[in-house]
GUMI-346891 format. One record per atom (N, C-alpha, C): atom name; residue in one letter; x, y, z. Coordinates in steps of 0.2 Angstrom, whole numbers. Example, Ala and Ser with C-alpha at 12.3 -4.5 7.8 and 13.67 -1.06 7.14 Angstrom:
2
<r N, A, <66, -28, 39>>
<r CA, A, <62, -22, 39>>
<r C, A, <66, -16, 39>>
<r N, S, <64, -11, 35>>
<r CA, S, <68, -5, 36>>
<r C, S, <64, 0, 39>>
This chain:
242
<r N, X, <487, 465, 641>>
<r CA, X, <478, 464, 636>>
<r C, X, <478, 469, 631>>
<r N, X, <472, 466, 625>>
<r CA, X, <472, 470, 620>>
<r C, X, <464, 472, 621>>
<r N, X, <467, 477, 623>>
<r CA, X, <460, 482, 622>>
<r C, X, <458, 491, 621>>
<r N, X, <456, 494, 618>>
<r CA, X, <455, 497, 616>>
<r C, X, <455, 503, 623>>
<r N, X, <456, 505, 624>>
<r CA, X, <451, 510, 629>>
<r C, X, <450, 517, 626>>
<r N, X, <445, 519, 628>>
<r CA, X, <442, 526, 626>>
<r C, X, <437, 530, 631>>
<r N, X, <441, 534, 632>>
<r CA, X, <440, 536, 640>>
<r C, X, <433, 544, 637>>
<r N, X, <436, 546, 631>>
<r CA, X, <432, 550, 629>>
<r C, X, <423, 548, 628>>
<r N, X, <423, 544, 630>>
<r CA, X, <414, 539, 629>>
<r C, X, <410, 542, 634>>
<r N, X, <414, 546, 638>>
<r CA, X, <407, 549, 645>>
<r C, X, <408, 556, 639>>
<r N, X, <410, 558, 638>>
<r CA, X, <407, 565, 632>>
<r C, X, <404, 566, 629>>
<r N, X, <404, 557, 627>>
<r CA, X, <399, 557, 618>>
<r C, X, <393, 558, 622>>
<r N, X, <387, 561, 617>>
<r CA, X, <382, 563, 617>>
<r C, X, <377, 555, 617>>
<r N, X, <372, 554, 623>>
<r CA, X, <369, 550, 625>>
<r C, X, <362, 548, 622>>
<r N, X, <360, 556, 623>>
<r CA, X, <353, 559, 622>>
<r C, X, <352, 565, 623>>
<r N, X, <347, 569, 620>>
<r CA, X, <346, 577, 618>>
<r C, X, <349, 580, 625>>
<r N, X, <354, 583, 624>>
<r CA, X, <357, 587, 628>>
<r C, X, <360, 583, 633>>
<r N, X, <360, 577, 633>>
<r CA, X, <365, 573, 637>>
<r C, X, <371, 569, 636>>
<r N, X, <376, 570, 639>>
<r CA, X, <381, 566, 640>>
<r C, X, <380, 559, 643>>
<r N, X, <385, 553, 640>>
<r CA, X, <386, 548, 645>>
<r C, X, <389, 550, 655>>
<r N, X, <391, 556, 653>>
<r CA, X, <395, 556, 658>>
<r C, X, <389, 560, 661>>
<r N, X, <381, 564, 662>>
<r CA, X, <380, 567, 664>>
<r C, X, <375, 560, 668>>
<r N, X, <373, 555, 663>>
<r CA, X, <370, 546, 667>>
<r C, X, <373, 547, 671>>
<r N, X, <381, 547, 671>>
<r CA, X, <384, 546, 679>>
<r C, X, <385, 550, 683>>
<r N, X, <383, 555, 683>>
<r CA, X, <382, 560, 689>>
<r C, X, <376, 558, 690>>
<r N, X, <371, 559, 687>>
<r CA, X, <364, 558, 686>>
<r C, X, <363, 550, 692>>
<r N, X, <363, 545, 691>>
<r CA, X, <367, 540, 697>>
<r C, X, <368, 543, 703>>
<r N, X, <376, 547, 701>>
<r CA, X, <377, 545, 709>>
<r C, X, <375, 552, 713>>
<r N, X, <369, 555, 708>>
<r CA, X, <365, 559, 715>>
<r C, X, <359, 557, 717>>
<r N, X, <357, 549, 714>>
<r CA, X, <353, 546, 716>>
<r C, X, <354, 543, 721>>
<r N, X, <362, 538, 721>>
<r CA, X, <364, 534, 727>>
<r C, X, <366, 538, 734>>
<r N, X, <367, 545, 732>>
<r CA, X, <369, 550, 740>>
<r C, X, <364, 552, 741>>
<r N, X, <356, 552, 736>>
<r CA, X, <350, 555, 739>>
<r C, X, <347, 548, 744>>
<r N, X, <350, 543, 739>>
<r CA, X, <344, 535, 745>>
<r C, X, <348, 533, 749>>
<r N, X, <355, 536, 750>>
<r CA, X, <361, 532, 755>>
<r C, X, <357, 538, 762>>
<r N, X, <358, 545, 761>>
<r CA, X, <357, 551, 765>>
<r C, X, <348, 551, 769>>
<r N, X, <345, 547, 764>>
<r CA, X, <337, 546, 766>>
<r C, X, <337, 542, 771>>
<r N, X, <339, 534, 770>>
<r CA, X, <341, 529, 772>>
<r C, X, <341, 528, 779>>
<r N, X, <349, 533, 779>>
<r CA, X, <352, 532, 785>>
<r C, X, <348, 536, 789>>
<r N, X, <343, 542, 788>>
<r CA, X, <339, 546, 794>>
<r C, X, <337, 541, 794>>
<r N, X, <333, 536, 792>>
<r CA, X, <328, 533, 792>>
<r C, X, <329, 527, 799>>
<r N, X, <337, 526, 796>>
<r CA, X, <338, 518, 800>>
<r C, X, <344, 521, 808>>
<r N, X, <344, 527, 808>>
<r CA, X, <349, 530, 813>>
<r C, X, <343, 531, 817>>
<r N, X, <337, 533, 814>>
<r CA, X, <333, 535, 819>>
<r C, X, <328, 530, 823>>
<r N, X, <326, 525, 818>>
<r CA, X, <324, 518, 820>>
<r C, X, <328, 514, 825>>
<r N, X, <335, 513, 822>>
<r CA, X, <338, 509, 826>>
<r C, X, <340, 513, 833>>
<r N, X, <340, 519, 834>>
<r CA, X, <341, 521, 840>>
<r C, X, <337, 519, 846>>
<r N, X, <329, 519, 842>>
<r CA, X, <326, 516, 847>>
<r C, X, <323, 511, 851>>
<r N, X, <327, 507, 843>>
<r CA, X, <328, 500, 845>>
<r C, X, <332, 499, 851>>
<r N, X, <338, 502, 848>>
<r CA, X, <344, 500, 853>>
<r C, X, <341, 501, 861>>
<r N, X, <337, 507, 863>>
<r CA, X, <337, 508, 870>>
<r C, X, <332, 504, 873>>
<r N, X, <326, 502, 870>>
<r CA, X, <324, 498, 870>>
<r C, X, <325, 491, 871>>
<r N, X, <333, 488, 868>>
<r CA, X, <335, 482, 870>>
<r C, X, <337, 483, 876>>
<r N, X, <339, 490, 878>>
<r CA, X, <342, 487, 886>>
<r C, X, <337, 489, 893>>
<r N, X, <330, 493, 891>>
<r CA, X, <326, 492, 896>>
<r C, X, <324, 485, 901>>
<r N, X, <320, 487, 908>>
<r CA, X, <321, 483, 911>>
<r C, X, <314, 481, 907>>
<r N, X, <307, 482, 906>>
<r CA, X, <302, 479, 902>>
<r C, X, <306, 474, 899>>
<r N, X, <302, 468, 898>>
<r CA, X, <305, 462, 894>>
<r C, X, <301, 463, 890>>
<r N, X, <294, 464, 889>>
<r CA, X, <292, 466, 881>>
<r C, X, <295, 470, 877>>
<r N, X, <295, 475, 883>>
<r CA, X, <299, 480, 876>>
<r C, X, <304, 476, 872>>
<r N, X, <310, 475, 876>>
<r CA, X, <319, 473, 874>>
<r C, X, <316, 465, 870>>
<r N, X, <310, 461, 872>>
<r CA, X, <310, 456, 867>>
<r C, X, <308, 458, 859>>
<r N, X, <302, 462, 860>>
<r CA, X, <298, 466, 855>>
<r C, X, <307, 470, 850>>
<r N, X, <310, 473, 852>>
<r CA, X, <314, 476, 848>>
<r C, X, <320, 468, 847>>
<r N, X, <321, 464, 849>>
<r CA, X, <324, 459, 845>>
<r C, X, <320, 455, 843>>
<r N, X, <314, 455, 844>>
<r CA, X, <312, 451, 837>>
<r C, X, <312, 456, 831>>
<r N, X, <314, 462, 830>>
<r CA, X, <313, 467, 825>>
<r C, X, <320, 463, 822>>
<r N, X, <325, 464, 826>>
<r CA, X, <333, 463, 824>>
<r C, X, <335, 457, 820>>
<r N, X, <328, 451, 825>>
<r CA, X, <331, 446, 821>>
<r C, X, <328, 445, 815>>
<r N, X, <321, 447, 813>>
<r CA, X, <320, 447, 807>>
<r C, X, <324, 451, 802>>
<r N, X, <322, 456, 804>>
<r CA, X, <328, 460, 798>>
<r C, X, <334, 457, 794>>
<r N, X, <337, 456, 800>>
<r CA, X, <344, 454, 799>>
<r C, X, <346, 447, 794>>
<r N, X, <341, 445, 796>>
<r CA, X, <342, 436, 794>>
<r C, X, <340, 433, 790>>
<r N, X, <333, 441, 784>>
<r CA, X, <330, 440, 779>>
<r C, X, <335, 442, 774>>
<r N, X, <337, 439, 767>>
<r CA, X, <340, 443, 762>>
<r C, X, <338, 449, 760>>
<r N, X, <343, 457, 762>>
<r CA, X, <341, 463, 758>>
<r C, X, <337, 463, 753>>
<r N, X, <339, 457, 745>>
<r CA, X, <337, 460, 742>>
<r C, X, <326, 455, 740>>
<r N, X, <327, 450, 747>>
<r CA, X, <321, 450, 746>>
<r C, X, <315, 456, 750>>
<r N, X, <320, 457, 755>>
<r CA, X, <315, 463, 759>>
<r C, X, <315, 469, 754>>
<r N, X, <319, 470, 749>>
<r CA, X, <317, 474, 744>>
<r C, X, <310, 473, 739>>
<r N, X, <311, 468, 738>>
<r CA, X, <304, 464, 732>>
<r C, X, <297, 464, 737>>
<r N, X, <300, 463, 743>>
<r CA, X, <294, 466, 749>>
<r C, X, <290, 470, 749>>
<r N, X, <295, 475, 750>>
<r CA, X, <294, 482, 751>>
<r C, X, <292, 485, 745>>
<r N, X, <291, 485, 738>>
<r CA, X, <290, 484, 729>>
<r C, X, <286, 481, 728>>
<r N, X, <285, 474, 728>>
<r CA, X, <278, 472, 727>>
<r C, X, <274, 469, 731>>
<r N, X, <275, 469, 736>>
<r CA, X, <269, 467, 742>>
<r C, X, <269, 474, 748>>
<r N, X, <272, 478, 747>>
<r CA, X, <271, 484, 754>>
<r C, X, <267, 488, 749>>
<r N, X, <264, 489, 743>>
<r CA, X, <258, 496, 739>>
<r C, X, <253, 490, 743>>
<r N, X, <251, 484, 741>>
<r CA, X, <245, 480, 742>>
<r C, X, <244, 479, 749>>
<r N, X, <249, 481, 754>>
<r CA, X, <248, 478, 762>>
<r C, X, <246, 486, 765>>
<r N, X, <250, 489, 763>>
<r CA, X, <250, 498, 768>>
<r C, X, <245, 499, 765>>
<r N, X, <243, 505, 771>>
<r CA, X, <238, 509, 769>>
<r C, X, <239, 517, 765>>
<r N, X, <236, 517, 763>>
<r CA, X, <236, 520, 756>>
<r C, X, <241, 517, 750>>
<r N, X, <240, 512, 749>>
<r CA, X, <244, 506, 743>>
<r C, X, <242, 510, 735>>
<r N, X, <236, 511, 736>>
<r CA, X, <233, 515, 727>>
<r C, X, <237, 520, 726>>
<r N, X, <237, 526, 731>>
<r CA, X, <242, 530, 733>>
<r C, X, <249, 528, 728>>
<r N, X, <252, 527, 734>>
<r CA, X, <260, 522, 731>>
<r C, X, <259, 520, 725>>
<r N, X, <255, 517, 721>>
<r CA, X, <253, 513, 713>>
<r C, X, <253, 520, 708>>
<r N, X, <250, 524, 708>>
<r CA, X, <249, 532, 705>>
<r C, X, <257, 535, 705>>
<r N, X, <261, 533, 709>>
<r CA, X, <263, 538, 707>>
<r C, X, <270, 535, 703>>
<r N, X, <275, 541, 701>>
<r CA, X, <278, 540, 695>>
<r C, X, <284, 534, 697>>
<r N, X, <286, 529, 692>>
<r CA, X, <291, 524, 693>>
<r C, X, <296, 526, 696>>
<r N, X, <299, 534, 696>>
<r CA, X, <306, 534, 700>>
<r C, X, <302, 533, 707>>
<r N, X, <295, 537, 708>>
<r CA, X, <293, 540, 717>>
<r C, X, <295, 531, 719>>
<r N, X, <291, 528, 715>>
<r CA, X, <289, 522, 719>>
<r C, X, <295, 518, 721>>
<r N, X, <300, 519, 715>>
<r CA, X, <305, 513, 716>>
<r C, X, <311, 516, 723>>
<r N, X, <311, 525, 721>>
<r CA, X, <315, 526, 727>>
<r C, X, <311, 525, 734>>
<r N, X, <308, 525, 735>>
<r CA, X, <303, 523, 739>>
<r C, X, <303, 518, 744>>
<r N, X, <304, 516, 739>>
<r CA, X, <304, 506, 740>>
<r C, X, <308, 502, 744>>
<r N, X, <314, 507, 738>>
<r CA, X, <323, 507, 740>>
<r C, X, <324, 510, 747>>
<r N, X, <324, 516, 748>>
<r CA, X, <322, 517, 754>>
<r C, X, <321, 516, 759>>
<r N, X, <313, 515, 760>>
<r CA, X, <312, 510, 767>>
<r C, X, <316, 506, 768>>
<r N, X, <314, 501, 762>>
<r CA, X, <320, 495, 765>>
<r C, X, <325, 496, 765>>
<r N, X, <331, 499, 764>>
<r CA, X, <338, 499, 766>>
<r C, X, <338, 503, 773>>
<r N, X, <332, 507, 775>>
<r CA, X, <333, 510, 781>>
<r C, X, <330, 508, 785>>
<r N, X, <325, 500, 785>>
<r CA, X, <322, 497, 791>>
<r C, X, <328, 490, 789>>
<r N, X, <330, 490, 787>>
<r CA, X, <336, 484, 785>>
<r C, X, <344, 487, 789>>
<r N, X, <346, 492, 789>>
<r CA, X, <350, 493, 792>>
<r C, X, <349, 496, 799>>
<r N, X, <343, 498, 800>>
<r CA, X, <339, 500, 807>>
<r C, X, <342, 496, 813>>
<r N, X, <341, 489, 810>>
<r CA, X, <343, 481, 812>>
<r C, X, <349, 483, 816>>
<r N, X, <354, 482, 813>>
<r CA, X, <363, 482, 815>>
<r C, X, <363, 491, 818>>
<r N, X, <360, 496, 817>>
<r CA, X, <362, 501, 821>>
<r C, X, <360, 500, 827>>
<r N, X, <355, 496, 828>>
<r CA, X, <351, 494, 834>>
<r C, X, <355, 490, 839>>
<r N, X, <359, 487, 835>>
<r CA, X, <363, 482, 840>>
<r C, X, <370, 485, 841>>
<r N, X, <371, 490, 837>>
<r CA, X, <379, 497, 840>>
<r C, X, <374, 501, 844>>
<r N, X, <370, 503, 847>>
<r CA, X, <368, 509, 852>>
<r C, X, <365, 504, 857>>
<r N, X, <362, 498, 856>>
<r CA, X, <362, 491, 863>>
<r C, X, <370, 491, 867>>
<r N, X, <377, 489, 862>>
<r CA, X, <381, 488, 862>>
<r C, X, <386, 495, 868>>
<r N, X, <385, 498, 861>>
<r CA, X, <388, 505, 868>>
<r C, X, <385, 506, 875>>
<r N, X, <379, 507, 875>>
<r CA, X, <374, 506, 881>>
<r C, X, <377, 503, 886>>
<r N, X, <376, 494, 882>>
<r CA, X, <378, 491, 887>>
<r C, X, <387, 491, 889>>
<r N, X, <389, 497, 887>>
<r CA, X, <399, 494, 887>>
<r C, X, <399, 500, 891>>
<r N, X, <393, 504, 895>>
<r CA, X, <395, 509, 900>>
<r C, X, <394, 507, 905>>
<r N, X, <400, 510, 913>>
<r CA, X, <399, 505, 917>>
<r C, X, <391, 509, 925>>
<r N, X, <391, 501, 924>>
<r CA, X, <382, 502, 928>>
<r C, X, <383, 508, 930>>
<r N, X, <386, 511, 936>>
<r CA, X, <388, 517, 939>>
<r C, X, <384, 523, 936>>
<r N, X, <383, 525, 930>>
<r CA, X, <384, 529, 926>>
<r C, X, <374, 529, 926>>
<r N, X, <370, 522, 925>>
<r CA, X, <366, 523, 927>>
<r C, X, <362, 523, 933>>
<r N, X, <366, 523, 940>>
<r CA, X, <365, 521, 947>>
<r C, X, <363, 529, 946>>
<r N, X, <370, 536, 943>>
<r CA, X, <374, 539, 947>>
<r C, X, <364, 549, 944>>
<r N, X, <363, 544, 938>>
<r CA, X, <356, 547, 935>>
<r C, X, <351, 545, 939>>
<r N, X, <350, 540, 941>>
<r CA, X, <344, 538, 944>>
<r C, X, <344, 543, 952>>
<r N, X, <348, 543, 954>>
<r CA, X, <354, 545, 959>>
<r C, X, <351, 554, 963>>
<r N, X, <350, 556, 955>>
<r CA, X, <352, 564, 953>>
<r C, X, <346, 566, 953>>
<r N, X, <338, 560, 955>>
<r CA, X, <333, 561, 951>>
<r C, X, <330, 559, 947>>
<r N, X, <334, 560, 942>>
<r CA, X, <330, 558, 937>>
<r C, X, <328, 551, 935>>
<r N, X, <323, 553, 928>>
<r CA, X, <316, 545, 927>>
<r C, X, <322, 542, 924>>
<r N, X, <321, 534, 922>>
<r CA, X, <324, 532, 917>>
<r C, X, <326, 533, 909>>
<r N, X, <320, 536, 908>>
<r CA, X, <319, 540, 900>>
<r C, X, <325, 546, 899>>
<r N, X, <326, 549, 905>>
<r CA, X, <330, 557, 906>>
<r C, X, <337, 555, 908>>
<r N, X, <338, 548, 910>>
<r CA, X, <345, 543, 912>>
<r C, X, <348, 542, 903>>
<r N, X, <343, 539, 901>>
<r CA, X, <344, 538, 895>>
<r C, X, <346, 545, 891>>
<r N, X, <342, 549, 893>>
<r CA, X, <344, 553, 886>>
<r C, X, <349, 560, 889>>
<r N, X, <351, 560, 896>>
<r CA, X, <356, 564, 898>>
<r C, X, <362, 563, 898>>
<r N, X, <362, 557, 902>>
<r CA, X, <369, 552, 903>>
<r C, X, <370, 548, 899>>
<r N, X, <364, 542, 898>>
<r CA, X, <368, 536, 893>>
<r C, X, <369, 537, 885>>
<r N, X, <364, 539, 884>>
<r CA, X, <364, 541, 876>>
<r C, X, <370, 546, 873>>
<r N, X, <372, 552, 875>>
<r CA, X, <376, 554, 874>>
<r C, X, <385, 553, 873>>
<r N, X, <385, 547, 877>>
<r CA, X, <391, 545, 880>>
<r C, X, <393, 538, 876>>
<r N, X, <386, 535, 874>>
<r CA, X, <385, 529, 872>>
<r C, X, <387, 530, 863>>
<r N, X, <384, 536, 861>>
<r CA, X, <386, 537, 855>>
<r C, X, <391, 541, 853>>
<r N, X, <396, 542, 856>>
<r CA, X, <402, 544, 857>>
<r C, X, <407, 539, 856>>
<r N, X, <406, 532, 858>>
<r CA, X, <410, 526, 859>>
<r C, X, <407, 522, 850>>
<r N, X, <401, 521, 849>>
<r CA, X, <399, 519, 845>>
<r C, X, <400, 523, 837>>
<r N, X, <404, 529, 838>>
<r CA, X, <407, 532, 830>>
<r C, X, <408, 527, 826>>
<r N, X, <416, 524, 829>>
<r CA, X, <416, 521, 822>>
<r C, X, <412, 512, 822>>
<r N, X, <408, 511, 824>>
<r CA, X, <405, 504, 817>>
<r C, X, <397, 510, 814>>
<r N, X, <396, 515, 818>>
<r CA, X, <393, 516, 815>>
<r C, X, <395, 521, 807>>
<r N, X, <400, 521, 808>>
<r CA, X, <404, 524, 801>>
<r C, X, <403, 518, 796>>
<r N, X, <405, 512, 799>>
<r CA, X, <407, 506, 795>>
<r C, X, <396, 506, 791>>
<r N, X, <391, 506, 794>>
<r CA, X, <385, 508, 794>>
<r C, X, <382, 510, 790>>
<r N, X, <388, 517, 789>>
<r CA, X, <384, 524, 785>>
<r C, X, <389, 521, 779>>
<r N, X, <395, 518, 779>>
<r CA, X, <397, 517, 771>>
<r C, X, <393, 511, 768>>
<r N, X, <391, 506, 774>>
<r CA, X, <388, 501, 770>>
<r C, X, <380, 504, 766>>
<r N, X, <376, 507, 772>>
<r CA, X, <371, 509, 766>>
<r C, X, <373, 511, 760>>
<r N, X, <377, 515, 758>>
<r CA, X, <379, 517, 749>>
<r C, X, <378, 512, 746>>
<r N, X, <384, 508, 747>>
<r CA, X, <385, 503, 745>>
<r C, X, <379, 495, 743>>
<r N, X, <374, 495, 749>>
<r CA, X, <371, 492, 749>>
<r C, X, <365, 493, 742>>
<r N, X, <365, 500, 742>>
<r CA, X, <362, 504, 739>>
<r C, X, <361, 500, 729>>
<r N, X, <365, 497, 730>>
<r CA, X, <366, 497, 720>>
<r C, X, <361, 491, 721>>
<r N, X, <358, 488, 724>>
<r CA, X, <352, 480, 724>>
<r C, X, <345, 485, 722>>
<r N, X, <345, 491, 724>>
<r CA, X, <338, 498, 721>>
<r C, X, <341, 494, 713>>
<r N, X, <345, 493, 709>>
<r CA, X, <343, 493, 704>>
<r C, X, <338, 484, 700>>
<r N, X, <338, 482, 704>>
<r CA, X, <333, 476, 702>>
<r C, X, <328, 477, 703>>
<r N, X, <326, 482, 705>>
<r CA, X, <318, 484, 704>>
<r C, X, <319, 492, 700>>
<r N, X, <323, 493, 697>>
<r CA, X, <321, 498, 690>>
<r C, X, <328, 503, 692>>
<r N, X, <327, 507, 697>>
<r CA, X, <329, 513, 701>>
<r C, X, <338, 513, 695>>
<r N, X, <337, 519, 694>>
<r CA, X, <342, 521, 693>>
<r C, X, <347, 524, 695>>
<r N, X, <350, 518, 700>>
<r CA, X, <356, 523, 701>>
<r C, X, <360, 522, 701>>
<r N, X, <368, 522, 701>>
<r CA, X, <374, 524, 701>>
<r C, X, <377, 515, 699>>
<r N, X, <377, 511, 701>>
<r CA, X, <377, 503, 696>>
<r C, X, <375, 504, 691>>
<r N, X, <367, 506, 692>>
<r CA, X, <363, 506, 687>>
<r C, X, <363, 509, 681>>
<r N, X, <366, 515, 682>>
<r CA, X, <367, 519, 676>>
<r C, X, <375, 518, 673>>
<r N, X, <380, 515, 677>>
<r CA, X, <385, 510, 674>>
<r C, X, <384, 505, 669>>
<r N, X, <378, 500, 670>>
<r CA, X, <379, 495, 668>>
<r C, X, <372, 496, 660>>
<r N, X, <368, 503, 662>>
<r CA, X, <364, 504, 656>>
<r C, X, <373, 509, 650>>
<r N, X, <378, 509, 654>>
<r CA, X, <381, 515, 651>>
<r C, X, <387, 508, 644>>
<r N, X, <386, 501, 650>>
<r CA, X, <388, 496, 645>>
<r C, X, <384, 494, 641>>
<r N, X, <377, 493, 640>>
<r CA, X, <372, 492, 634>>
<r C, X, <372, 495, 629>>
<r N, X, <373, 503, 632>>
<r CA, X, <375, 509, 623>>
<r C, X, <381, 510, 621>>
<r N, X, <386, 507, 624>>
<r CA, X, <394, 509, 621>>
<r C, X, <398, 504, 621>>
<r N, X, <394, 498, 622>>
<r CA, X, <401, 492, 626>>
<r C, X, <408, 494, 626>>
<r N, X, <409, 498, 633>>
<r CA, X, <414, 501, 637>>
<r C, X, <413, 496, 643>>
<r N, X, <414, 490, 645>>
<r CA, X, <414, 490, 652>>
<r C, X, <419, 492, 658>>
<r N, X, <425, 491, 655>>
<r CA, X, <429, 493, 658>>
<r C, X, <430, 499, 661>>
<r N, X, <428, 502, 655>>
<r CA, X, <429, 511, 656>>
<r C, X, <423, 515, 663>>
<r N, X, <416, 509, 661>>
<r CA, X, <410, 512, 665>>
<r C, X, <412, 508, 672>>
<r N, X, <413, 502, 671>>
<r CA, X, <416, 502, 678>>
<r C, X, <419, 503, 683>>
<r N, X, <426, 506, 680>>
<r CA, X, <430, 509, 684>>
<r C, X, <428, 517, 687>>
<r N, X, <424, 520, 682>>
<r CA, X, <422, 525, 683>>
<r C, X, <416, 524, 689>>
<r N, X, <411, 518, 689>>
<r CA, X, <407, 518, 695>>
<r C, X, <410, 517, 700>>
<r N, X, <417, 512, 702>>
<r CA, X, <422, 512, 706>>
<r C, X, <425, 517, 710>>
<r N, X, <426, 522, 706>>
<r CA, X, <428, 529, 708>>
<r C, X, <422, 532, 711>>
<r N, X, <420, 532, 711>>
<r CA, X, <413, 534, 711>>
<r C, X, <411, 534, 719>>
<r N, X, <409, 525, 719>>
<r CA, X, <406, 522, 727>>
<r C, X, <415, 527, 731>>
<r N, X, <422, 526, 727>>
<r CA, X, <425, 529, 730>>
<r C, X, <426, 534, 733>>
<r N, X, <423, 539, 728>>
<r CA, X, <423, 548, 733>>
<r C, X, <418, 547, 739>>
<r N, X, <413, 543, 736>>
<r CA, X, <407, 543, 743>>
<r C, X, <409, 540, 752>>
<r N, X, <415, 534, 749>>
<r CA, X, <417, 531, 755>>
<r C, X, <424, 537, 758>>
<r N, X, <426, 539, 755>>
<r CA, X, <432, 546, 758>>
<r C, X, <427, 551, 759>>
<r N, X, <423, 553, 756>>
<r CA, X, <420, 559, 761>>
<r C, X, <417, 555, 766>>
<r N, X, <411, 550, 765>>
<r CA, X, <409, 548, 774>>
<r C, X, <415, 549, 778>>
<r N, X, <420, 545, 776>>
<r CA, X, <426, 543, 782>>
<r C, X, <428, 551, 784>>
<r N, X, <428, 554, 781>>
<r CA, X, <433, 560, 782>>
<r C, X, <427, 565, 788>>
<r N, X, <421, 565, 786>>
<r CA, X, <414, 567, 791>>
<r C, X, <414, 564, 796>>
<r N, X, <414, 557, 796>>
<r CA, X, <414, 554, 803>>
<r C, X, <420, 555, 807>>
<r N, X, <426, 556, 804>>
<r CA, X, <431, 556, 809>>
<r C, X, <431, 563, 810>>
<r N, X, <431, 568, 808>>
<r CA, X, <428, 574, 810>>
<r C, X, <420, 575, 818>>
<r N, X, <419, 571, 814>>
<r CA, X, <412, 571, 821>>
<r C, X, <416, 566, 826>>
<r N, X, <420, 561, 825>>
<r CA, X, <422, 555, 830>>
<r C, X, <427, 560, 834>>
<r N, X, <432, 566, 832>>
<r CA, X, <437, 569, 833>>
<r C, X, <432, 575, 840>>
<r N, X, <428, 576, 837>>
<r CA, X, <423, 582, 841>>
<r C, X, <422, 581, 846>>
<r N, X, <417, 574, 846>>
<r CA, X, <414, 570, 851>>
<r C, X, <417, 567, 855>>
<r N, X, <421, 568, 855>>
<r CA, X, <428, 563, 860>>
<r C, X, <429, 564, 869>>
<r N, X, <426, 563, 870>>
<r CA, X, <429, 565, 878>>
<r C, X, <437, 563, 883>>
<r N, X, <440, 566, 884>>
<r CA, X, <444, 566, 885>>
<r C, X, <445, 560, 892>>
<r N, X, <449, 556, 891>>
<r CA, X, <449, 550, 897>>
<r C, X, <444, 545, 897>>
<r N, X, <442, 546, 891>>
<r CA, X, <437, 539, 889>>
<r C, X, <438, 537, 884>>
<r N, X, <434, 531, 881>>
<r CA, X, <436, 527, 876>>
<r C, X, <436, 532, 870>>
<r N, X, <443, 528, 866>>
<r CA, X, <445, 531, 860>>
<r C, X, <448, 540, 860>>
<r N, X, <448, 542, 865>>
<r CA, X, <451, 549, 867>>
<r C, X, <459, 548, 869>>
<r N, X, <462, 553, 867>>
<r CA, X, <469, 551, 866>>
<r C, X, <472, 558, 870>>
């Protein structure tokens, strides 16, 4: 391939007191912050909905199932546009949202979008984890005098979360990769900074190789952390133990 590689482009000055590498690091920080905050929302909402999917009350389980069907079947990009363009017009306090600085508006919309979208997937993981447990665990908890909510809290959920660590790891990784769609509303996360660098330097290969390596770095760190969590939470003699 007749291409003149120039990796030193990242050290060239992009703006006052900033290099192109600073742009990439800034995008990396935004991607990490967006992924982590969205994951907190997804895990919290998804866990509650996952429990509701398994309770005897048909209305509650039906409500959780409806949430999953809506958020899982509408394309992520469409959901992002709804949160960014339509949400401020419909949500209480919409005027305050519209008066935020552009970065805050973009970050908030992307965070809520990724969080609520991933929550539907986490919900199904939690539901599957609870349903995979022997029926006797529920009966044992109730026989000991626990209420249903106490049985979930002290018996079912501690075991279910141990079972679903591997699939939750995949969802955790996906939330960082899905964050790239936020560039469509102007948020300068990692992918957007890569495209901006191409526009300014006409160095597409160097730019997107760097973006790829940074996404790979995020994935490696997440995998190592989740493997540590899985090892620490493993129950001897149960699923996934050695």
